[in-house]
Structure formats: structure tokens, C-alpha cells
RODO-2510 file (C-alpha; in nm, 4 decimals, decimal comma):
residues 439
     n   res          X          Y          Z
     1     m    -0,4361    -1,0970    -2,3315
     2     p    -0,6536    -0,8009    -2,2242
     3     q    -0,4698    -0,4852    -2,1286
     4     v    -0,5508    -0,4653    -1,7571
     5     k    -0,3901    -0,1755    -1,5735
     6     i    -0,2434    -0,2947    -1,2446
     7     i    -0,2258    -0,0432    -0,9600
     8     a    -0,0170    -0,1838    -0,6725
     9     k    -0,2461    -0,1202    -0,3767
    10     n    -0,1320    -0,4318    -0,1917
    11     f     0,1320    -0,7019    -0,1947
    12     m    -0,0420    -0,9322    -0,4434
    13     d    -0,0893    -0,6429    -0,6870
    14     m     0,2862    -0,6028    -0,6710
    15     v     0,3234    -0,9704    -0,7651
    16     a     0,0804    -0,9227    -1,0537
    17     s     0,2966    -0,6406    -1,1920
    18     l     0,6001    -0,8717    -1,2336
    19     t     0,7093    -0,9870    -1,5765
    20     a     0,6053    -1,3265    -1,7140
    21     r     0,9606    -1,4535    -1,6690
    22     d     0,9755    -1,3519    -1,3016
    23     l     0,6326    -1,4977    -1,2310
    24     n     0,7208    -1,8327    -1,3898
    25     k     1,0330    -1,8381    -1,1744
    26     l     0,8188    -1,7784    -0,8654
    27     y     0,5744    -2,0516    -0,9644
    28     e     0,8569    -2,3058    -0,9544
    29     n     0,8259    -2,2949    -0,5750
    30     p     0,5267    -2,4993    -0,4422
    31     f     0,4927    -2,2785    -0,1333
    32     i     0,4635    -1,9706    -0,3501
    33     c     0,1916    -2,1455    -0,5483
    34     e     0,0035    -2,1998    -0,2225
    35     a     0,0467    -1,8327    -0,1245
    36     i    -0,0848    -1,7180    -0,4620
    37     l    -0,3788    -1,9576    -0,4377
    38     r    -0,4726    -1,8180    -0,0965
    39     s    -0,4692    -1,4629    -0,2312
    40     l    -0,7239    -1,5304    -0,5066
    41     p    -1,0917    -1,4332    -0,4899
    42     p    -1,3149    -1,7331    -0,3979
    43     l    -1,4433    -1,7795    -0,7534
    44     a    -1,0888    -1,7648    -0,8959
    45     k    -0,9824    -2,0399    -0,6527
    46     k    -1,2716    -2,2527    -0,7778
    47     y    -1,1591    -2,2098    -1,1396
    48     v    -0,8015    -2,3078    -1,0518
    49     f    -0,9152    -2,6279    -0,8811
    50     q    -1,1519    -2,7134    -1,1657
    51     m    -0,8734    -2,6771    -1,4211
    52     l    -0,5917    -2,8208    -1,2098
    53     y    -0,5967    -3,1615    -1,3819
    54     i    -0,7067    -3,0420    -1,7273
    55     d    -0,4173    -3,0149    -1,9704
    56     g    -0,6041    -2,8448    -2,2527
    57     a    -0,7650    -2,5042    -2,2871
    58     i    -1,1229    -2,4330    -2,1755
    59     p    -1,3523    -2,2138    -2,3927
    60     a    -1,4563    -1,8871    -2,2288
    61     k    -1,8225    -1,9644    -2,3035
    62     t    -1,7940    -2,2938    -2,1156
    63     m    -1,6533    -2,1152    -1,8105
    64     e    -1,9396    -1,8641    -1,8201
    65     e    -2,1778    -2,1576    -1,7779
    66     w    -2,0104    -2,2412    -1,4462
    67     v    -2,1706    -1,9379    -1,2775
    68     l    -2,5268    -1,8141    -1,2343
    69     p    -2,6364    -1,5092    -1,4391
    70     d    -2,6208    -1,2786    -1,1369
    71     g    -2,2598    -1,3843    -1,0710
    72     f    -2,1182    -1,2607    -1,4019
    73     t    -1,9506    -0,9565    -1,2412
    74     k    -1,7649    -1,1766    -0,9936
    75     h    -1,6775    -1,4097    -1,2814
    76     k    -1,5177    -1,1224    -1,4735
    77     v    -1,3227    -1,0089    -1,1647
    78     a    -1,1951    -1,3636    -1,1122
    79     i    -1,0855    -1,4012    -1,4749
    80     d    -0,9132    -1,0600    -1,4735
    81     r    -0,7225    -1,1522    -1,1576
    82     l    -0,6114    -1,4871    -1,2993
    83     v    -0,4936    -1,3174    -1,6186
    84     q    -0,3098    -1,0459    -1,4237
    85     l    -0,1179    -1,3102    -1,2286
    86     r    -0,0598    -1,5021    -1,5549
    87     l    -0,2217    -1,8072    -1,4030
    88     f    -0,4475    -1,8043    -1,7091
    89     s    -0,3160    -1,7548    -2,0598
    90     e    -0,5771    -1,6252    -2,3013
    91     e    -0,5827    -1,7689    -2,6527
    92     k    -0,7932    -1,6121    -2,9280
    93     k    -0,8357    -1,8230    -3,2404
    94     k    -1,1846    -1,9237    -3,3468
    95     e    -1,3037    -1,8586    -2,9934
    96     t    -1,1538    -1,7265    -2,6707
    97     t    -1,0052    -1,9983    -2,4482
    98     y    -0,8151    -2,0044    -2,1182
    99     r    -0,5332    -2,2378    -2,0190
   100     l    -0,3849    -2,2786    -1,6705
   101     n    -0,0165    -2,1859    -1,6354
   102     s     0,1703    -2,5162    -1,6786
   103     t     0,4463    -2,4340    -1,4255
   104     f     0,1942    -2,3312    -1,1607
   105     q    -0,0259    -2,6286    -1,2434
   106     s     0,2447    -2,8953    -1,2080
   107     n     0,3903    -2,7515    -0,8865
   108     l     0,0502    -2,7059    -0,7211
   109     q    -0,0344    -3,0681    -0,8104
   110     k     0,2870    -3,1856    -0,6449
   111     h     0,2164    -2,9669    -0,3426
   112     l    -0,1319    -3,1142    -0,2970
   113     i    -0,0138    -3,4730    -0,3446
   114     n     0,3034    -3,4584    -0,1340
   115     g     0,1603    -3,2366     0,1384
   116     g     0,2228    -2,8769     0,2303
   117     a     0,4462    -2,9235     0,5321
   118     l     0,7718    -2,7324     0,5313
   119     p     1,0939    -2,9221     0,5954
   120     r     1,0997    -2,9059     0,9749
   121     e     1,3448    -3,0545     1,2162
   122     p     1,2210    -3,1751     1,5561
   123     m     1,2501    -2,8982     1,8110
   124     p     1,4468    -2,9620     2,1321
   125     s     1,2271    -2,9877     2,4389
   126     g     1,4019    -2,6859     2,5892
   127     i     1,2942    -2,4698     2,2938
   128     t     0,9389    -2,6112     2,2869
   129     a     0,8870    -2,5280     2,6522
   130     r     0,9834    -2,1657     2,5921
   131     l     0,7583    -2,1076     2,2888
   132     p     0,5401    -1,7971     2,3340
   133     t     0,1634    -1,8245     2,3496
   134     l    -0,0479    -1,6867     2,0630
   135     e    -0,1378    -1,3863     2,2818
   136     d     0,2283    -1,3154     2,3594
   137     l     0,3163    -1,3555     1,9920
   138     e     0,0478    -1,1083     1,8831
   139     a     0,1492    -0,8571     2,1506
   140     y     0,5118    -0,8856     2,0376
   141     a     0,4167    -0,8365     1,6722
   142     i     0,2029    -0,5285     1,7388
   143     g     0,4681    -0,3797     1,9680
   144     q     0,7475    -0,4231     1,7133
   145     w     0,5350    -0,3036     1,4214
   146     e     0,4131     0,0108     1,5988
   147     c     0,7661     0,0860     1,7196
   148     f     0,8801     0,0679     1,3588
   149     l     0,6019     0,3010     1,2414
   150     l     0,6845     0,5414     1,5236
   151     q     1,0498     0,5357     1,4202
   152     l     0,9420     0,6024     1,0631
   153     i     0,7450     0,9199     1,1393
   154     s     0,9186     1,0444     1,4559
   155     s     1,2443     0,8832     1,5640
   156     a     1,2599     1,1098     1,8713
   157     q     0,9390     0,9512     2,0056
   158     a     1,0469     0,5859     1,9620
   159     e     0,9708     0,3985     2,2824
   160     r     1,2991     0,2072     2,2839
   161     p     1,6300     0,2067     2,0937
   162     t     1,5879     0,0475     1,7528
   163     n     1,8322    -0,1334     1,5281
   164     f     1,6466    -0,1181     1,1979
   165     s     1,8886    -0,1403     0,9086
   166     s     1,9366     0,1824     0,7132
   167     s     1,8607     0,0088     0,3827
   168     m     1,5275    -0,1194     0,5136
   169     m     1,4324     0,2242     0,6485
   170     k     1,5105     0,3813     0,3097
   171     v     1,2804     0,1300     0,1374
   172     f     0,9869     0,2286     0,3569
   173     q     1,0646     0,5996     0,3700
   174     r     1,0535     0,6216    -0,0092
   175     g     0,7051     0,7494    -0,0884
   176     l     0,5964     0,7813     0,2766
   177     l     0,8242     1,0674     0,3821
   178     i     0,9508     1,3873     0,2227
   179     q     1,2528     1,5950     0,3214
   180     r     1,3094     1,9547     0,2146
   181     d     1,6592     2,1035     0,2322
   182     k     1,7902     2,0442     0,5859
   183     e     1,4491     2,0018     0,7506
   184     a     1,3513     1,6836     0,9317
   185     p     1,1645     1,4272     0,7174
   186     r     0,7860     1,4741     0,7199
   187     l     0,5004     1,2429     0,6308
   188     t     0,3531     1,2674     0,2808
   189     e    -0,0083     1,2249     0,1715
   190     s     0,0603     0,8583     0,0908
   191     g     0,2245     0,8103     0,4300
   192     f    -0,0741     0,9539     0,6158
   193     q    -0,3103     0,7431     0,4052
   194     f    -0,1143     0,4333     0,5030
   195     l    -0,1274     0,5160     0,8751
   196     r    -0,5021     0,5813     0,8475
   197     i    -0,5521     0,2366     0,6918
   198     y    -0,3317     0,0766     0,9584
   199     l    -0,5467     0,2100     1,2420
   200     q    -0,8530     0,0506     1,0797
   201     f    -0,7158    -0,2661     0,9206
   202     p    -0,3650    -0,3604     1,0443
   203     g    -0,3394    -0,6647     0,8162
   204     v    -0,4259    -0,4682     0,5041
   205     a    -0,1804    -0,1914     0,5944
   206     s     0,1118    -0,4302     0,6334
   207     d     0,0070    -0,5822     0,2997
   208     i     0,0258    -0,2423     0,1292
   209     l     0,3563    -0,1391     0,2833
   210     f     0,5280    -0,4613     0,1857
   211     s     0,4566    -0,3988    -0,1807
   212     g     0,7803    -0,1953    -0,1583
   213     f     0,9804    -0,5129    -0,0964
   214     s     1,1083    -0,7394    -0,3718
   215     a     0,8167    -0,9812    -0,4148
   216     s     1,0334    -1,2687    -0,5316
   217     k     1,2694    -1,2415    -0,2333
   218     f     0,9908    -1,2220     0,0231
   219     l     0,7772    -1,5021    -0,1194
   220     r     1,0725    -1,7369    -0,1049
   221     v     1,0482    -1,7192     0,2754
   222     p     0,7499    -1,9528     0,3274
   223     v     0,5599    -1,8432     0,6398
   224     f     0,1998    -1,9603     0,6497
   225     d     0,1324    -2,0491     1,0138
   226     s     0,2502    -1,9907     1,3691
   227     l     0,4804    -2,2930     1,3901
   228     a     0,8532    -2,2707     1,4619
   229     y     1,1060    -2,3284     1,1837
   230     n     1,4778    -2,3898     1,1994
   231     l     1,6840    -2,1092     1,0476
   232     n     1,9157    -2,3738     0,8990
   233     t     1,6448    -2,4598     0,6448
   234     l     1,6826    -2,1125     0,4884
   235     s     1,9442    -1,9746     0,2526
   236     e     2,1881    -1,7012     0,3565
   237     i     1,9765    -1,4310     0,1873
   238     q     1,6614    -1,5593     0,3578
   239     r     1,8306    -1,5628     0,6989
   240     s     1,9350    -1,2013     0,6479
   241     m     1,5757    -1,1071     0,5584
   242     i     1,4365    -1,2965     0,8574
   243     k     1,6389    -1,0716     1,0891
   244     d     1,4788    -0,7648     0,9323
   245     f     1,1379    -0,9314     0,9580
   246     a     1,1996    -0,9950     1,3285
   247     d     1,2621    -0,6211     1,3804
   248     l     0,9283    -0,5503     1,2111
   249     g     0,7348    -0,8054     1,4162
   250     l     0,6675    -1,0381     1,1230
   251     v     0,8556    -1,3201     1,2942
   252     k     0,9906    -1,3829     1,6422
   253     l     1,3341    -1,5368     1,6823
   254     q     1,3827    -1,8125     1,9379
   255     q     1,7450    -1,8747     2,0346
   256     g     1,8690    -2,2170     2,1469
   257     r     2,2127    -2,3160     2,2668
   258     k     2,3282    -2,4262     1,9222
   259     e     2,0510    -2,3388     1,6799
   260     s     1,7999    -2,0610     1,6195
   261     w     1,4323    -2,0859     1,5279
   262     f     1,1818    -1,8379     1,3914
   263     i     0,8068    -1,8244     1,4524
   264     p     0,5846    -1,6355     1,2031
   265     t     0,3417    -1,3933     1,3686
   266     k    -0,0081    -1,2965     1,2593
   267     l     0,1310    -1,0044     1,0577
   268     a     0,3335    -1,2450     0,8434
   269     t     0,0531    -1,4932     0,7870
   270     n    -0,1765    -1,2064     0,6827
   271     l     0,0593    -1,1299     0,3953
   272     s    -0,0125    -1,4649     0,2320
   273     m    -0,3881    -1,4575     0,2886
   274     s    -0,6639    -1,2712     0,1112
   275     l    -0,7538    -0,9250     0,2384
   276     t    -1,0951    -1,0419     0,3515
   277     d    -0,9296    -1,2784     0,5968
   278     s    -0,7195    -1,0060     0,7552
   279     s    -0,9525    -0,7073     0,7662
   280     a    -1,0540    -0,7150     1,1310
   281     r    -1,1457    -0,3570     1,2129
   282     k    -1,0004    -0,1861     1,5192
   283     e    -1,2110     0,0037     1,7691
   284     g    -1,2010     0,3822     1,7502
   285     f    -1,0580     0,6105     2,0168
   286     v    -1,1150     0,9765     1,9138
   287     v    -1,3823     1,2211     2,0303
   288     v    -1,4094     1,5641     1,8612
   289     e    -1,6216     1,8425     2,0100
   290     t    -1,7902     2,1375     1,8385
   291     n    -1,5302     2,3754     1,9907
   292     f    -1,2541     2,1883     1,8003
   293     r    -1,1283     2,0210     2,1175
   294     m    -1,0143     1,6626     2,0645
   295     y    -0,9850     1,3765     2,3144
   296     a    -0,8153     1,0490     2,2232
   297     y    -0,8502     0,7603     2,4676
   298     s    -0,5262     0,5799     2,3953
   299     t    -0,1960     0,4831     2,5591
   300     s    -0,0150     0,4563     2,2252
   301     k     0,2625     0,7011     2,1398
   302     l     0,2007     0,6144     1,7757
   303     h    -0,1571     0,7416     1,8025
   304     c    -0,0269     1,0615     1,9618
   305     e     0,2222     1,1225     1,6796
   306     i    -0,0415     1,0595     1,4133
   307     l    -0,2769     1,3113     1,5775
   308     r     0,0111     1,5575     1,6044
   309     l     0,0311     1,5609     1,2240
   310     f    -0,2854     1,7717     1,1987
   311     s    -0,3651     1,8954     1,5506
   312     k    -0,2009     2,0706     1,8434
   313     i    -0,1387     1,8251     2,1290
   314     e    -0,1796     2,0091     2,4591
   315     y    -0,1072     1,7350     2,7106
   316     q    -0,1011     1,3565     2,7431
   317     l    -0,2196     1,1515     3,0399
   318     p    -0,1516     0,7784     3,0849
   319     n    -0,4653     0,6849     2,8898
   320     l    -0,5811     1,0152     2,7384
   321     i    -0,4455     1,2516     2,4725
   322     v    -0,5925     1,6030     2,4743
   323     g    -0,5499     1,8422     2,1845
   324     a    -0,7175     2,0906     1,9555
   325     i    -0,7628     2,1239     1,5810
   326     t    -0,6249     2,4664     1,4934
   327     k    -0,5761     2,6628     1,1742
   328     e    -0,1968     2,6525     1,2152
   329     s    -0,1834     2,2758     1,2756
   330     l    -0,4004     2,2107     0,9723
   331     y    -0,1882     2,4375     0,7508
   332     n     0,1163     2,2291     0,8455
   333     a    -0,0731     1,9161     0,7455
   334     f    -0,1862     2,0670     0,4147
   335     e     0,1709     2,1733     0,3336
   336     n     0,2772     1,8092     0,3713
   337     g     0,0133     1,7013     0,1208
   338     i    -0,2399     1,5668     0,3715
   339     t    -0,5866     1,6610     0,2483
   340     a    -0,8930     1,7815     0,4395
   341     e    -1,0922     1,4772     0,3298
   342     q    -0,8221     1,2445     0,4644
   343     i    -0,8279     1,4175     0,8038
   344     i    -1,2082     1,4129     0,8240
   345     s    -1,2160     1,0484     0,7159
   346     f    -0,9545     0,9642     0,9799
   347     l    -1,1595     1,1291     1,2554
   348     q    -1,4814     0,9608     1,1412
   349     q    -1,3365     0,6119     1,1018
   350     n    -1,1532     0,6266     1,4352
   351     a    -1,4402     0,7770     1,6329
   352     h    -1,4775     0,6461     1,9866
   353     p    -1,7623     0,3898     2,0280
   354     r    -1,9549     0,6439     2,2393
   355     v    -1,9835     0,8800     1,9398
   356     a    -1,9358     0,6410     1,6468
   357     d    -2,3094     0,5717     1,6234
   358     r    -2,4006     0,9397     1,6091
   359     i    -2,4791     1,1034     1,2760
   360     p    -2,2458     1,2740     1,2174
   361     s    -1,9747     1,1229     1,4380
   362     v    -1,7617     1,4363     1,3857
   363     p    -1,9428     1,7727     1,4293
   364     e    -2,0441     1,9302     1,0985
   365     n    -1,8997     2,2699     1,1867
   366     v    -1,5576     2,1089     1,2421
   367     c    -1,5695     1,9246     0,9075
   368     d    -1,6838     2,2383     0,7211
   369     q    -1,4122     2,4521     0,8792
   370     i    -1,1386     2,2005     0,7927
   371     r    -1,2523     2,2114     0,4286
   372     l    -1,2670     2,5929     0,4328
   373     w    -0,9139     2,6247     0,5690
   374     e    -0,7920     2,3911     0,2962
   375     s    -0,9721     2,5951     0,0277
   376     d    -0,7924     2,9086     0,1538
   377     l    -0,4641     2,7541     0,0415
   378     n    -0,6044     2,6402    -0,2914
   379     r    -0,7294     2,9787    -0,4133
   380     v    -0,4097     3,0372    -0,6101
   381     e    -0,2501     2,7591    -0,8086
   382     m     0,1149     2,7960    -0,9117
   383     t     0,2034     2,6692    -1,2596
   384     p     0,5560     2,6948    -1,4065
   385     a     0,5238     2,8970    -1,7264
   386     h     0,7080     3,1073    -1,9865
   387     y     0,6099     3,4507    -2,1197
   388     y     0,6406     3,5420    -2,4895
   389     e     0,6152     3,8891    -2,6501
   390     e     0,7500     4,1015    -2,9400
   391     f     0,6359     3,8696    -3,2167
   392     p     0,7578     3,9803    -3,5640
   393     s     0,4041     3,9595    -3,7121
   394     r     0,0470     3,8735    -3,6219
   395     d     0,0609     3,5608    -3,8351
   396     v     0,3506     3,4250    -3,6276
   397     f     0,1683     3,5173    -3,3068
   398     e    -0,1523     3,3400    -3,4097
   399     a     0,0427     3,0382    -3,5306
   400     a     0,2203     3,0228    -3,1924
   401     c    -0,1158     3,0434    -3,0097
   402     d    -0,2578     2,7627    -3,2217
   403     y     0,0550     2,5509    -3,1651
   404     a     0,0343     2,5931    -2,7851
   405     r    -0,3444     2,5430    -2,7824
   406     d    -0,3190     2,2167    -2,9779
   407     r    -0,0774     2,0838    -2,7137
   408     s    -0,2936     2,2002    -2,4199
   409     g    -0,0145     2,4357    -2,3117
   410     l    -0,1700     2,7795    -2,3713
   411     l    -0,2325     2,9470    -2,0341
   412     w    -0,3005     3,3100    -2,1373
   413     e    -0,2982     3,5299    -2,4469
   414     d    -0,3355     3,9000    -2,5254
   415     s    -0,4195     3,9314    -2,8941
   416     k    -0,4061     4,3145    -2,8963
   417     k    -0,0453     4,3402    -2,7725
   418     m     0,0532     3,9987    -2,9109
   419     r     0,1613     3,8448    -2,5805
   420     l     0,1097     3,4909    -2,4521
   421     v     0,2024     3,2588    -2,1643
   422     v     0,2587     2,8855    -2,2150
   423     n     0,3097     2,5932    -1,9821
   424     a     0,6748     2,5224    -1,9043
   425     e     0,6309     2,1651    -2,0299
   426     i     0,6035     2,2800    -2,3928
   427     h     0,8576     2,5650    -2,3699
   428     m     1,1350     2,3842    -2,5599
   429     h     0,8938     2,2713    -2,8317
   430     m     0,7625     2,6270    -2,8625
   431     r     1,1160     2,7634    -2,9067
   432     e     1,1854     2,5180    -3,1878
   433     f     0,8524     2,6069    -3,3501
   434     l     0,9245     2,9810    -3,3403
   435     r     1,2730     2,9325    -3,4801
   436     g     1,1169     2,7515    -3,7742
   437     q     0,8719     3,0369    -3,8247
   438     n     1,1474     3,2969    -3,8330
   439     k     1,3422     3,1220    -4,1102
***
């Protein structure tokens, strides 16, 4: 099998990073097989269907004949993805061959033959009459999701009291927030990057954030459409997770007199679909002027808190946020790990339609000044190091320099006075080396 490095940028990358044992356990569930199939690139889906009823292995050269010459790059991407997910096992004997995962193959066959409907009980007429419309469901999902994000970055600004479980908050805060001593938690570079993606592509952002969840636990909650499902069809662990999902806006709970139902929202269905199906871009809302004044046409408190991360908010009207990009506000952002390029990219990608078509959409003097202020902080780079002097002889000194240089740890040397500075990472190794030289 080729050594393909998997970087978990989204939920399906997280699945691909699981062990072979865990993946085979997942593939025992037909609904998971359907979710995986939906996540594949179009060409990879075609290969799965072509090999679904073939028990033997297919030569790699034969598969290359299935695509036109100009489609070889997409062919390689499809094969890599199938190998990453262990849907294909690669066998190298006389020639390279690929075989479809037998567990996935048999369960997907059963799923296609027996139908993909979940075990659903008929809903009482009283519950059916109270089902929300698709518009209400989407509004609920966005409201819950943005309230959660607002709670994540600024609990004081949350629009309403929240009951998110502490364990769930810790899962999402890990990697998105940083806390120093007794200071309040602040957003990290990764956290700001996530919020920037959310404002452009909400479906992709939820996909990325949920890579922090246990893939096997989540995928065992089959939510592929906006139908209502009885909570009694789920296990105790799944029912507990559904309550957390309801807080996040992934599902909406519908309470009856005796039984409860849950309805997956668009955010949940996006998690089991390919990114291209969920990448509807949002309209921008920010206008930046040459005098560093900033106007954001938005009613969202979440938007206000995101802008507050790198600008000074002066006042907020019902549908307008007014602020300014200052040296002090940018320094605070840089200290949290947010980069100048991220801020400029955020402003450009969320530019109001009135200025989005301009070139540039953000004034050049503003972009240049943001980069200059960042470079002011990067003039001096701090590196933990150790200082060595008073060597017994020049031979020992030169041997120590060569030892540190070979390990890329030599930071500075003064051959006349026999002094040197090495990186802290090799300090212990250097001590052992010098002890050996003195014997």
C-alpha cells in the first residue's frame, strides 16, 4: 500500500486516519457504507460501483483504461482516496492489482438490494402536524450553531443561556482556544481560520470541526435526510449524542406525549455528503476604507465578535457594525497567532457585494500596513538556547562545533574565544558528548 500522508482537514479525512480494524468495524454498518460512498470523489464512486459485484482483483493497468488520457490526474486522486479509506487493498505480485474491501462490498450490496430506509415507526398525526418547515429547520440550525460558536469565543456575548455540556465544549476548545495563566481563553490561529471558513462555507466548516469527534461514534447515528426518526431506534449512547447534536443545531428534537423524535438539519446532512455538495458561498458584509475605517452590514453578534478579534469596534447599530483597524488591535491578534495574511484574506473574502468586484476589494494601503505591523513583531525571533565557554582545548571546542552543526543545532560560535551557543533541543546530547570528550 502506498504511504499516503493523511492530514485531517475535514471529517472524512478523520475517518481515513482510523486503523484498518476500526474501519472494518465501521463498514459492518450499511448506513456508514452509504455515508462513505457519498463522500467519495465522482470517479472513485464509479470505480466502487464497477467493482461492487466483482470478487477478484482488478489489474491497475485495466483500471487506467477506464479513463481518458486527460483524466489520469483525477484517476490517481480517486485511487489514493480509495486506498486511504481502505476501500481498495493494493496487491503487488507480478503486477499491481486492486481489490474492493470485502466487508464494505457485502454490506453495500445488501444496502442496495434491501433499500436504504432507516427503521422508522409511523409518526402520530399530532407530531406530523407540528413538524417544522425546511425554512424553519434551517433557521433553527443556523441559530443554534452560531450561538455555539459565539459561546466558544465569547461566552459573555452569547445571545441566550446555553446548556452545552462541559465535555463537549472541551472537545471543541482543544486546538481552537488558548488560555494563559488566569487570563480568559482566546482564539488561536486555527480557531480564527475555522471561523473564516465558516463565514464562507458553513457546511465545510462544520465538517472540519467535527473531525474532533470520535468518527465511529458519530457515524453510527445515521442522519442522511430531513425526515423524523424515533429516538427509541437508537442506543443509549446514540441518544446521549443526539442531545448534544440538538444543542449544536445538527438535529431538532420533537417532543410527543409519550415519545420523542429527532429531525436532522442541513448541517447534519452536509456531514455525510461530499464537500462540493455543501460549499454554497455566503454573501460578504464588510467594507474597508483607505482611512482604516471598517463598516460591517450585519445583525449577527458572531460577526461582531469575529471582527473584534483584530479591530476596534466603536459602536453597533441594529444592522451595522462600525470599527477601525488599529495598530493595537492588530498586535492583540498577532499575539494570539492570527496572521496578517489571514486577516487580509478574511476581509477580501467577506467583502460586501458593493466592493467585492473592485480590484482590490480591500485598499492596498490597508493590506500593506497590516503586513508591516506584523513584520514589526517578527524582527526578533526568540529561540531557547544554551551558552558554552571555557573549553579545555581547541580540539574539544571544534569537535563540539562539528557535533552541534551536524545536528542542525549550532546557533552561534566565536572561534577566537572558544564560545558557542546551541539550540536547547540538543543541549542534553551536547552535555553527554562533552563528558565523553573530557574522559
